[in-house]
C-alpha positions, 0 to 999 in steps of 0.5 A: 291127186295123191291120196291122204292119209290120215294118221291117229295117234293114241295114248294109254295110261296106266298110273295111281288113282285108276287113271287111264286117259288124259286130255293131253300128254307131253313127253320131255326128253333132253341130254343130261335130264330124266324123261319127264311126262306130263298129263293133263287131265279131263275136266269132269265129263268134258275133254280139254280146257272144259269150262268146271268150277274151280273147286269141283269136288272130283278134280280136288279129290284127284289131286288130293289122292295124287298128293298122298301118294306121291308123299306116301311112296315106299315103294322103289318100283314104277307105278306109272306107265304110258304107251304112246302110238304115233300112227305111223308105226312108231311106239314109245312105252314109258315107265316112271314114278308119278311126282304130284299135281299140278292146277292151272287156274283160269276164270271159270275153269281149272286144268289139272296135271299130273307129272311123272318122271322116268324110272332112271331118276332113281339113281339120284338116290344113289348113296355112295359116301356111306362106304367111305368110313368117313361117318365115323371118325372115333379113335381105335379100331373103327380108324381102319375104315378110313383107309379104304381109298388105296383099298378100293383103288390099288390094282384096278386096271380096267381098260375103259372107263365104265368097267373102272367105276364098275369095278371101283364101286364094287370095291368100295362096298366089298371094303365096306362089308368087310370092316363095317363092324369095326365101326364103334356106334351101334347107330351109325352101323344101323343106318349105313346098313339100311341105306346099303339095303335101299341102294340095292333095291333100285339106285345101285342096279341103276348105276350099274345099268347106266355103265354097262350101257355106256361101254360102247360109247366111251372110247378113250385111246389113252385109256388103253395104256393107262396100266403102263404107268402105275403112278398115274393109274393108281392116282386116276383111281384114287380121284375116282374113288374120291368122286364116287364117295364125295358126300352130295344131296343127291347123285347128280352131283357125282354125275355132274362131277365125273361129266366134268372130268371126262367131258361128258353128257347123259342120254335117257333111255326111250323108256324112262330108264337110265340111258348112257353116257357119252362123249360130248365131242360126239355132238359134232363128230357122230354120223348125221342120220337124215330128217326131212323137214317137214314144217315151214317155220324154224328159229335159229341162232348161229352166234359164236359162243361169247357172242362176238368172236369164235373160239379159236383154241383150248389151252391147258395150263397145269403142273410145271415144276418138279415139287410138291407140298408137304413135310414132316408134320403135314396132314396131306401131300398136295400134288400139283402146281398151276405155275402156267405152263401150257401142257397141251392146246387144241388146235395146234394152228391158232386162228388170227383172231379169235378167243382163247380158252384157258383150262386146267388140268381135270380132277384126277391129274390134280389131287391130294392124298389123305394120311395120318400125321406123320411127326408122332405127335398128337397121339398118332403112332410113329410108324405112320411116318413110314406111309407118310414117306412112301406118299412123298416118294409116290407123289415125287414120281407124279410130278413127271406125269405130263412128261409121259406119252399116255399122259401127253396123249390124254391131255391132248384128247382132252383139249380137243374134246373141250374145244368140239363141245365149246366152238358150236355151242352157240348155235341153235335151231328149233322147229316143230313137225308132226308127231315122230317118236323115232325122233330122240336125243343124243344123235346128229341129223342132217335136215333136209328140204322136201327135195333131199337138199341139205338145210343144216346138220345139228345135234338133237339135244332135246325134244317134246312129244306131245298129243292133245285132245279137244272137243271136236279134234286134236293135235299131235307134234313133235318140238325138236331143239338142236344145237351145235349147228353146222350150215352148208359151207361151214366146218369145225376142226 
């Protein structure tokens, strides 16, 4: 008889208020989300859901101190650290910010808990819109600040998306730094300088780390040749700059816009920091790792995305006519006419039955170039017409972009990515397994039975690592959530 192995997971906490232990800890990590830790505190001298008065002075005091710490935060440095050991060689050191207390009240008892988010959450507070110049629309020299779009984007030709975003971010800041004195409002200047200082303390370095970490994952073949088509290259940069400096309540809106344009998802780092951006199609193309199933209960769902028919094809319709909107007196030139021409499909062979997903071009293929009024009226300078005429010529060249080899490669790649991301999105599997800290979202796994026979292959989209201690015992498990499931005998294009 094999000797039974006793595994003893452990957790150590360093957090505000002198906290060093907890009755239970759950670390939740998922794609497109920050890492979150929830800690349930001891009730008085006892562990677990001990029966204590709902208004126990000690518990209420801890909650009040935690609230004061959360609402009084001024530092951008992490204040909470949690070290989890799964008892079999796996460790996870989390760093983040305590964000507030919570009560779970029961009859005759209270379960106080504290929540912390990973240090990567600081990225949410990045404000790039302060570098746009749009905060001051008064006439005079300050108007030059609003011309930053072309200044920031012209000539940037990096052959990877992360590096291009890094370069454009740097250009925006350089332009703002060189021209901020042109603003006519001292208050505006002071506020933007203060916000820039806050950006530098934490959010901006986090943005740069995210992009550096993403370089090995975002390999767009068409990116290598974009500089061959200068009109497309410049319009692409302009669209990125507009996205980066868009006004939003949080930087997650900017990330969501980039994700929609390039079919991306994000994976947080194991220590709670920003992780990396990756391509959605990697949910079905990554080489899978092997995971042996150690549970007798799983939940599965393999329905198509719309519940009835599978996704058969993705069709992109976009610019078709060599025309543009704009004339003398206009304040902008709009490039793009979605009259229904199909410009890309995937797969090229359509199934006899199934749904067709119709999409438009990504944002960087359909955009607006802002320019001054070209009519010479309204107090504008007559020489503005020269810039406007240049814009019309520039735009006329862009309407041919779907005939360019670089662009056609891009839109075909885009349709393939959308198809792969959506074809199996409705298939899901979830189950719990003994605590295993090596499991992390963003990877594909081939799950096998005890004898190594394949059960399914899927993308791990989220995991909850949980430990609890109760009088006389405890529990430690990992809850796994998979999507894009492929069972033996099926495959996706």
